[in-house]
Residue, then its C-alpha position, 0 to 999 in steps of 0.5 A: x930801666x935802671x939806667x933810665x932811673x939813674x939818669x932821671x935821679x942824676x938830672x933831678x939832683x943836678x937841678x937842685x942846690x945839691x952838687x950833682x952832674x947829669x950831663x956825664x950820665x946822659x952822654x954815657x947813655x947816648x954813647x952806649x946806644x941802648x936807648x932811643x935818643x928821644x927817651x933819654x932826652x925826655x927822662x933827663x929833661x923831666x928829672x931836671x925840670x922836676x928838680x927846678x920846680x922843687x927849688x921853686x917850691x922851696x923858695x916859695x915856702x921859705x919866703x914866709x921865713x925871710x924875717x927870721x934870724x936863721x933865714x939862710x939868706x941875708x936881707x941885703x943878699x935877698x934884696x940884691x937877688x930881687x933887684x937882679x930878678x926884677x931887672x932881667x925879669x922872668x925870662x932870666x929863667x931861660x938861664x936856669x940851665x947854667x951852672x952856679x946861677x941856674x939853680x939859685x934862679x929857680x929858688x929866687x923865682x919861688x921867693x918872689x912868687x913867680x907863678x908856677x906855670x911861668x917857671x915850668x914853661x921857661x925852665x922846660x925850654x931852657x933845660x930841654x934845650x940844653x940837653x938837645x944841644x948836648x945830645x946833638x953834639x955828642x951824636x955828631x962826635x961819635 
């Protein structure tokens, strides 16, 4: 059970703006073969989606402070992010699994007041899909 908790935590942290990686943990547990694949996929996905929703909530909460001088994003950067998000729409959240751009996308979705259910559905598809592909490739390799 400790391994599953570690997988959940690594997946959660990997989905936030903190530097972390969950793929290595998932692969290691798949290779060990001690847990059912579906259990590992569910735990990793749940942690990763929860991390993305934390980002969304942070973005949603930070939006009210965007006019403050200490706000972490310059107005020009925020405007550029808004234009990009509006150009590609909510379906850009299907890229939330990608390194570097995925985590900020979920924060921007919160800043722009995307409904939680939309973020939850799209991020779950993206992040679970990534883990399914990773697991299939790992199991085909071993």
